[in-house]
C-alpha positions in Angstrom: 191.3 170.7 -1.9 193.5 168.7 0.7 196.8 167.1 -0.4 195.4 163.7 -0.4 192.7 164.2 -3.0 195.6 166.1 -5.0 197.4 162.8 -5.1 194.1 161.0 -6.5 194.2 157.7 -4.1 194.3 156.8 -0.4 197.1 155.4 0.9 197.3 151.5 1.2 199.2 150.9 4.5 197.6 151.5 8.0 200.7 153.7 9.0 200.2 155.9 5.6 196.7 156.3 6.4 197.1 157.3 9.9 199.6 159.8 8.8 197.4 160.9 5.9 194.3 161.5 8.6 196.6 163.3 11.0 197.8 165.6 8.3 194.2 166.4 7.0 193.0 167.1 10.5 195.9 169.3 11.1 195.6 171.2 8.0 191.9 171.5 8.4 192.1 172.9 12.1 194.8 175.6 10.9 192.6 176.5 8.2 189.0 176.6 9.3 189.7 177.7 12.9 192.9 179.5 12.8 194.4 176.7 15.6 197.8 177.8 16.5 198.7 174.2 18.0 197.0 170.8 17.2 197.7 167.9 19.1 195.8 165.1 17.6 194.8 162.6 20.6 192.8 159.8 18.9 192.3 158.2 15.3 189.7 155.7 15.1 187.4 154.0 12.4 184.4 155.5 12.0 181.6 154.2 14.7 178.6 152.1 13.7 180.4 150.4 10.8 180.4 153.7 8.5 183.5 154.1 6.2 185.4 156.9 7.3 187.6 157.9 10.4 186.9 159.8 13.9 189.4 162.1 15.3 190.0 163.8 18.4 192.4 166.8 18.8 193.4 169.2 21.5 193.5 172.9 19.7 194.8 176.3 20.8 193.0 178.9 19.1 192.5 182.7 19.5 190.4 183.6 22.4 187.3 185.4 20.7 186.2 187.0 23.7 189.1 188.6 24.2 189.4 189.6 20.3 185.8 191.3 20.8 187.3 193.4 23.5 189.8 195.1 21.1 192.4 195.4 23.5 196.1 196.1 22.2 197.9 193.1 23.5 201.8 192.3 23.5 200.9 188.6 23.3 198.0 186.8 21.3 195.8 185.0 24.1 194.8 181.5 23.1 192.2 179.1 24.6 192.7 175.2 24.6 189.5 173.5 23.0 189.0 169.7 22.3 187.7 169.1 19.2 186.0 166.0 17.4 186.2 165.6 13.4 184.9 163.2 11.3 186.4 162.2 7.9 185.0 160.3 5.0 187.1 157.8 3.3 188.6 160.1 1.0 189.8 162.0 4.0 187.4 165.2 3.4 186.1 166.5 6.8 182.5 165.7 6.8 181.5 167.8 10.2 183.3 168.5 13.5 182.2 169.9 16.8 183.9 171.1 19.8 183.6 168.5 22.8 182.5 169.9 26.1 184.9 169.0 28.9 181.8 168.3 31.2 180.7 165.5 29.1 183.5 163.6 30.3 
């Protein structure tokens, strides 16, 4: 359960809504993807007139290829990824996807 869902109501002011969206995306990235750093780059209302939010973020996550090798390293190797997250009006994550840099 997210912090916004625990409170029971969505924020009223736009600034509060954007802050809540940012906070929920950061919490999701840290929990679901073990992101070490999250930089939210875009927050926008959901496209196609749907309720909710679309968020893009740059994240640093552990490099799974290096982890699979089982090497003992002094410092963790991180991989930079770009991710798109779709939230419903209650700020629950509905879907996410990694954005391929080649798409533009």
